[in-house]
Steps between C-alpha positions, in 0.01 A plus 500: 500500500789755496494524874543121533791508257679767694429327835642164369799673360572689816451202731693260265790746476517545877511142566735410217722802581518377864626170392748645241624761763564194739688307238706800397585543867628140509701566189663809670584291798654233282698754303629652820615177623678415171675847491618438863629153407253352763446208255865393523588215732836411627642162601784547753681300759630231257745468217318563170567358154516803270413319180194339664388827656527683154307213340199541739353769271555316178467118564193286507387341819303179538207542748324193645153554621289198616536222230593752218818658409539837300801650355506876476720813589626543836314829553802724564549813284865549572747330736874519571759440763714728719817473705709733703798647310815683615506836668602767239658835572475779238833676435310827517395438864761264668333497831166382364448133439207384279344157521477300172272206415546249228167412316402263229349617168152417626532724806641782314175478275297517824682807631478666174126446478442646848726800495633577157223681311509782746877548480562456117388837390727684740805273482517401139310291243590140415340224297206295644723205567687477836874605458702268721841619371554736798371587839164634605456774745210641689376861427627617840850361437488640150412840651772516760776404261371671198452180293298436183457200274835470321704655774826357615517449884853480643533279814770315699386191305559658158306717265144380416238628260147591613259310273181579665345726780197381684267662758458315835298715720482467890126395503543187715688277273840338578740795485836307455529595126370858544847622541730227342665389188298221326745279307353261227656155502425164341220299680753212534593425861368548843318814627366609825141592413234440226257779410194430308215729381154371423153654454257412631691344800418157589629298800516190308712664235723653742590164658651414173794730594616228742610281208784752435654423839816282482455191722783483748547561869169419653544756788559775245228394272253513773546871532395559142184699483309724253425861586350785331741761349275788599369431851293816522228333311272214629662174389156323518355708212313299249400700181260223379325473833476880539324510157266204572400636848463863413181660647397638162465146354119506573460827310349297196246339727388835657487646152274223397269555787487873423415419132219259625353781702500733198349228286218438744425861543497563122232236448296562825454858410337391189281215640174664433601542130598138470190360686286719275669355195437147624130591549491632144610168370878509484667165564749455776790391276498801270472723802803350675687525185424868474601547868833318439578709178424826685701414793805382295490822318519725796715267709753417226546872428564567866737214522692623188527843651641347820742271318633801298556703821677199666714457185624850527576462874680170460717639216587815693575342841588146433859397524528191286233312306217751420304231320495260793423773747218629279355148453494461889335835539224464237359198692303757691322666201453156348344364819279811522372450150427135557327574824282767361379290203442195709322683780283685244392166342417366844308805602314501159392133548355583848256752346143360477210621295269425804690770697419778256236651727733507801775660281253764397404573863866512604583751238 
């Protein structure tokens, strides 16, 4: 029975590992999109209510589906508004103008989340909360002018303090703030754009961004549209659909079939022994019970070995929820154990005492 235990463990680990590897690949794809701000949508082409835009990520929304209405969160992680500011000239380089953008507290949190962690170690440590008392600059701008968090930056508009430094790489995302001063302002008033981050991205949720547009000139409002902040990624990406339609979703079914084959072989190779026992007077019920217990013993051991290996793999390579990933992966060894036991019982039930002589001749 040791050989069957090893075979089941190997097969279940291969099928379960294939499914886990596929899901981990989807996790990496999602993580890459999040790092590159591909999950951020931008409403542009219309005047935006800054307070309404900031509230997208905090306020409830009433969704109506059919004849029922449900109240829940909007689905946005962070959101905020942006508008063009004045051109600023550093006193240290009079011939070089720098663009500035005024952003609401919500958008400052979005920018911080997508480019702050990589910059904080080099340019200074601050508390976890977003400091809106001064301007924020990109790492490239900080590098060119020797700025750090807490530095005083002298410009033709006065002296400002650098409250934060964020990384904004050129990976396909909108590069306007990659070399600009980001100035935190109150959300009160009108802005040019509304940015909102969500995960996973949903078209129905994205449409809620239109509620931040200020109703006014129809010709201008008709130009309003929602675009992806980072256009180098497929805007039609659906994380949920990718998971549900992955090729490895049938791994548990294939593993069950493999377990059934092992269960049948384990019984059929001993059919002469079982037929002889029936001829000697053993009843069918106790015999099937014995087959089931023996099969459970070696199949469960193989399944446990496979589950242990898959746990180590998921813990080592998984990006987020190890438990959820492992629970998905162990469907393969679980299915293999079920298939082996059920097939062994069916194969045992087909053995007849009347076929004892034929079994003997075949052997």
